[in-house]
N, C-alpha and C positions, 0 to 999 in steps of 0.2 A: 505234337501234332501227327509225328510217325506213329505212336501208340495207337492214338485216334482211328487214324487211316487204316493201321493194322485191322481193329477193332471193325470198321465199318465194311472192311472189304471182306476180312476171313472169318466174320462171327458164326457164316453160313454153315462153314466148315467145322466149326470147333466148338463142343459146346465148353470150353475152359473159357475161350474168347469172348461167347454169349454172356457168359456169366458177370462179363463188365457190366454188362447194363446195368444191375443196380447200382453201381456209382458213378453212371454216366447220366449227361443230360439229354435234352430233346433236340439236341441238333441232327443227329443220325435216322431219328423219324422223319424229319423233314425232307433229308435227303436222301429217304429210301423211299418216299412218295413220288418224290421228282422222278427217280429214277426207273420205279416201278409204272410210272405213266407214260416215261419216253420208249423203255421197254416195249409196253404193253401195245402201243400205237405203233412202234414199227412190225411188229409181229403180227397184227392184223392188216395194215397194210401189206406187207409184205405175203402173208397168207392170203389174200384176196386179189393179188396180182401176178407173183412169180407163177404160181401154179398152171397159169391160164394157157400157156404153149404146151405144156405137157396134157392140159386136159383136151385141147384140140387136136393136137397129134395123136390122140387116144381114142380119137373117135373119125375112123377111117369113111363112113359111112357119111358124114357130116362132111367131111373135106371132098370128098366126091361131089357132093350137092353143090357144096360152094364153088367150084371149078366150073361144074357143069353151068351152074343157074349166072353166075358172074362174066363166066367165058361167051357169054354172047356177045358182047358187044355194047350190051345198053347204056354204059356207065361211064363216065368220064369224073374226072377231080378237076377242077378249075376253083382256084381261088379259096380253097378251103371248104367248097363247098360240092356235093354229088350232083352233077346234072344227067337228066336222062328225059327221052323223047317220049316217052310212053308211062302207062301205069300197068302195072302188074300186080292182079291179085289172084294165087292159084288156090285160096279159100273159098271163094265164089266165082271163077271163071274158068272154066272147063278147058278151055281152050288155052289158056295160061297154064293149068294144070299140066296140061300134054307137053307143053313147050319145056316148062323150069321146075317141075316137081321130079324129082329123084330120090329114092330111097325112103318116101313116106313125108319128106319134109316139104313145107310149104314155105312161099318165096313171093315177098310183096315189096312193090318200087312204088314209092308215091314220091317225088322230089320237090313237091309244090311246097314255096318256102312255110315256115311254122309260123308266120304272123296270117296265113290265110284264116280267113274267115270260113266255119261251117255252116252250110244250108240247111241248119239244123230245124226238127217240127217238134212245134210247143203244146203239149196234149195235158189233159189231167184226169188222174185216174180216181176211181170212187174208193173210200177209204172203209167201206164194208168188207174189203178183201175179196170182192167177187172179180177184181180186174177189169171191171166194166171203162173204159175209156171216152171220154168225148174230145174234143177238139177244144186251145184256148179261146177259139173265138166262141165258141158255143157256150162255151165255159162264163165268159163273160155278159152274157144275156142272162143268167140264171139270177134267181133273185138273192140276196144275201143270206138266206138263210140256206138254200139249197147248196150253196154255192160251198159250205161248211162241210158237204159229204163227199168234197173232192181234195185231191193233193196236186199240185203242178210239179211236171216233168217236163221234161226234154229227152229228146232222142235225137242223136247225131246222124248225119246221114255221111255218105262218101263223096259226096257233090261239095264244089267251091261256092260260095258265096260270093257273086261278080259284081259291084256294085256300078249303078249305071244311072245315068241323069234321073229316066224313069222310076227306077226303083227309089233311089233318093226322093224324088217328086212326092213318093206315099211316105215318107218319114218325115219329109217337110211340114206335109199338111198337118199329121197326125199332132207333131210339136208344136204348130201354130194355132191348134184349138185346143192345147193343152190348159187346163185350169190350174197348172201346180204352179204355186208361183216361183218357185225353186227352179222347174224345169223350164216355164218362161224366161227368166233370167240367163239360164243357159245356155237356150238357144238363140237369146236376142245376142251375148257376147259371143257367138260362133259367127251369126250373119255379122255382125260387125267388123270381124276380120278376117269374113269371107275373101276379101281382094288380096290378103297376105298370104294365102292359105294355097297351096298347089289344088287343082281340080281334088287329087287323090286324097289328099289329108281333109281337106272340107267332106268329102263324101263317109270318110271314117266319122270323123266329129259327129257327123249328124246321125248315122249308124248308130256310133255307140250310144248316144243320149236318146235314142229312140228305144234302144234294147233296158235302158234305167228306165223310161218313162212310159215302156208299154206293160213290160211283162214284171212278174215277182223277182224278188232277188235273186240273183241265179251265182252268186256265188259259192253255192254247193258244188256247182261243176266246176267254177273258172272263177280262178280268184280275182282277176281284174272284171269280170262279168260279161266276158265276151267268147263266145261257145268257139272253140278254132280247131280247123278241118284234121290237125295232128290228134286229137282225143277221140275222133271216128275209132283210129286204131287202137289208140288204149283202152277205151271202155270196151269195145268189143273185143278183143283179144290179148294186147299187153296185159290187162288186171284180170283176166281169167286164169287161175291156175289149173285149168284143167285144158287149154290151149299148150299144145307142148309144140318142139320140132321144127323151128322156124328159123326165119333172117328177113329182118325188116329193113328196108333200106331208104333213109329219109334223105332230105337235104345235106344236115349237118351233123346225122348220127346214124349209127347201125344198132340193130336189136335182135339177137337171137337166145335158141334155144334149142340144146342137145344132151344127149347122151353119152359120157364116156365108154369103150369098151367094157370096162368096169359098173355099166349103169350105172356112173355117177353122174346124176341130174345137173345140168348146167346152165346158169342162165348170164348172158351177159348185156355188154352196151357198148360202145366204142364212138369216139368224137373223131372227125373229120377236118376242123380247120386248121390243123397245123401240118397235113398229109400233102405230100408234095403234088403238082398236079402232073396227071398221067390218066393214060385210058385205063381202064381195069379190065383185064384179060384172064385167060386159064392159069397160064403162066404167073401172074402177079398176084392171084386171087386170094391164096394164102398171105402173102407180106400183107396186103390191104386190111385184112382182117386182122391180124397182129396188130400193125402199126395203129389203126384204130382202137384197139381197147386198150394199150399201152398207152396212148395218147391221152387219154381220160385221169392219168395217173395223179398229177398234181389237182385236179380237181377234186379226185375222190378223197385227197390226202388230206385237204380243209375239211371235209365234212368226216373224215375219222377222228380227226384233231378236236374238232366240236363234240363228237360222241364221245372221246374221250372223257372229255371234261363231265357231261352228264353221267358217265360212270365212277367219276370220281366218289361220291358216297357211297356207292356198293362197294369199291375197291376200300374205303378206308373201314365198312364194316368186317371186312375179312379179319385183319389183324386183331380186331376189338372181339370177335368172336372164337379166335382162335387162342387170343390171350385169356379169353374166360375161360375156353377149356383146359387150359394149362393151369390157371391158377385154380379151380375145381381139382383136378390130377396131382397136382402137389397140395392141396390142402389132405384128400385122401390119404397121399404117403407121410403124412404129416412131416413134410419139410418146411422147417420154417424161416431157412434163409431166402426163399425166392417166390413163396407163396402168395406177396403182397402183389393186387392188380398189376399198380404202376410198374414194376419190376418186371411181372409177365410179361408186360404191354411192350414195354422197351426192349426185352429179348426176343419178341415175334419180330417185332421191327427191324431189329440188325438181321432179321432173314429176307427183308423186302429187295433190297438190290439183285442177290442172286437168285432168290426167288423168283422174281420177274425176271431175268434173264430167261432162266428156264423155261418159263410160261412163253417166253418170247418162242424159243426153240420147239415147244411144244404146238403152240397155235399155228408155227409156220409150216411143221409136218402135217397137222391136222389139215390145213389147205389142199393138199394134194390127196386128201381121202373122204372127206364129210363136205355135205352143202354148204351154201352160203347162209342159209339160215340158221342152221347147227353153229356156224362159224362166229355168227354173231356175239356167240354167248359164249363161247370158248376162254375170253380172258378172263372172267368170273370162274370159271371152271378151272381152268388151269392153275391160274393164281393161288384159287381156294385150296385145290388138292396140293400143290406143292407148299404151303405155308402150313396146312394140315399135317402133313406126311412129317415133315422136320422136326415140327413144335412135337411130332408124337416119338419121335426120336430121342428129341430132349428129355422127352418123360421117361421112356426106356432108360436113359442113361443115369436121369437120376435116381431110378427105383434099382436100377444096379448098385449103384453107388450107395445107396442108404442100406440094401443087403450087405455088400460089402462090408460097410462099418459095422452094421448091427455085429456080423459074422467075428469081425475084428475084434470088437469087445466082448463078445462070448468069450472067445477061446482065451483073453486075458484074464477075463473072472476065472475061468477053470484052471489057470495056471496060477 
């Protein structure tokens, strides 16, 4: 066991020890992949979280904007939610811009709940590329052939859809007249359960079924088929790569974008569900941003863990490719001892543990200097470069060893 641990732990640093792989089994391969996943996971998690405070402190203009915007006294934290008595949007409102914008940054406050419905607009656009639009109600009265010339779309608005008895009456009338047997049955079930539902829940049930009955499939916009107010901001601003330099404050999270002093672009978000109740002021504005950002760590850790398993096939390919290159190199060197692919693969895999540890350090350091989009590719790049470099050193060592052996043979022949 002691010899195996020596081989497993020190093979990366010694060609002599690594060559023992020829006589070893495959247990070190399995353990190597386990440690590779563990170290790379830790590296990518640390690289995406730890440097944020440094990035934030390295953006003085953004910090000044945050302190000024949040220092107006509009926001309070209560029961894990952000509360505000106003809606602010400096992108669209000039008065808001004069009051809240600073150093070219935009500020949005909308703490209406995530569950709030959006009062969206339904329309259809011509498929001939002309961009011609008609309302959905006009589309419905077209003949079947003409309807083929249009595609259904929805347009989010910043307005919340408030369900009232009058509006729900329109939905009830439509559902009552529906000829779709499935819709009729679902509506009858809602009616039958009406006495057990709160008015608000009944209104929502009717509205959701109306969406399903009246419109085409909306799942391309919303997974549950219900357009929500929050997605107005997601569609118009947050999903647009051209929109930069902002802070959005919602009831349960914040989303921001800025550049560091070194012009490194940083996009971030943070959760507020675990933050202590407090009024947000200029004095605690920085603390609020940092606490919200780090509060998401446990959530993103689970996401990165899932991504690691998705990367597993690609991580597995790296030592295979290195082993193939090693086999080709040793074949060219006419090294008969180690040129078999199985031996080459086991040699490369004994580098995995410390190779992935080095990759962890590389990924973590890169977190301070590269963007998040590049950082997502760093696990494969770092591990690939590390294993390739170590494999190249093995080839160089073998080349020098073979040359030395040839020289010694030549000297013996001459003597």
